[in-house]
C-alpha positions, 0 to 999 in steps of 0.5 A: 500500500502506498503510504500517504495515499488515503484508500477510500471506498470505491466510487462509481458515481455522484449524488448531488442536489445542484450543479456548477453553472457559468455566470458572468464568466465565472463558474459558481454553484447553483443549488436545486430542489431535487437529486441528480445522479451522475457518473464521474465523467464530465462533458462540456463542464457538466457531469453526465447523468448516470443511467440510474437517474432516469430509471428512478426518475420514471418511478416518481411523480412530479418529474423530480427525483427526491427519494433514492433507494439505497443501502449502506456500505458498512455498519459503522456510521463513521465509515459511511459518513465522514464529516470534518471541518475542512480547509482547502487552497482555493486556487489549487484544490489542495487540502490544507487542514482537517479537524474535528473540533478538538484536533486537526491535521494541517499541511505546513512547509515543514510537513503535516502537523497535528494541532488543536482544532477550535473550530472554524469560528475560533480559528484565525486561519479557518475564518480567513480562508473559509473553513467549514463542515464538509461531509461525504456519504457513500451509499449503494443505489438499488439496481447498481451492478457493482457490488463493492462500488458506491455513489458519493454525496458531498455536502457542506450543509449543517442540516444534512450533516447533523441529520445524516450523522444522527440517523446513521447512529440510530439505525445502527443501534436499533438494528443491533449493528446490522445497518448495512442490511437495512432497506433505506432511502435517501430523501430530500426534505424541506424546512424553514429557518430564520437564516433563510428568512422563513423560505424553505431550504432543503437538506438530506435525510436517510430513512427506512424505505417507503412501504416497509415499516420498521419491524419489517426492515429490522427482520429483513436486516437480521435475515440478510446479515445471517445469510451474508457470506461477507465478513463485515468486521474484516471489511470495516477494518480494511476500510479504516486502515485505508482511510487512515493511510493518508493525511487527507481523504481528497487528492488535489485533482478531486479537491479542485472539483470540491472547491468549485462546488462547495468552497467557491471564492465568491458567494460564500453563503450560497454553496451549502444546500441549506439555502432557500429552496428555489427551483432552478428557474427561480435560482437563475432569476435571482442570481 
């Protein structure tokens, strides 16, 4: 294994609730009120839709994808969702500092250092360069062909990170450590906040799948776990070792796309999904 390179869960596609568009000669993030499932390939600056996007969209009413049937890769909530305070170099996409509110790993001219992490609001460098919570959720979408591959949902929204973290902890607890086998759905929800001036904002949640009650879901999880040939303990150990092999999860190549969508130089308060839930047309009009 190459030292210094984080070995992350294999990704075969992306789940997003917006895109990057060009405005006045600049590429800026624009949030949507529905999910988009894409491949990892771009064409003319836009991510190409994954075939599963149209398949699932045809099964839902209203012409918008707001629910995705998924399963988790692991039982461990912290492996499914990695959320940290993150700081990137806005020009190169290079990760500079990652922390959890207590300790952080920072890239310096002398190499990587472990420092105290007071959080973005109490960190001079973080406040200056725009450190913020950054989460990555890996899930498998029902109907995908790759048994070990996953789709990644990235977010810098407090509502999504907090909701997903809580749900994953609870789901693993009530299933007796069998969350990997629960039939789940990734859902887009709306709420109003003072910060949004009482306009609805969207965030992402994960729940048991529609049409399956909790008892049915738990029974199904127990049965599938008993029948499974995979060793979850070994798989999770391998995943933890892989993630800990590097100082940062993102490479510079990935960081460029992450910065463009979630850490733009301008419109600092508009890149998280926790913004007024405008339709795409309304967003273009006010932008």
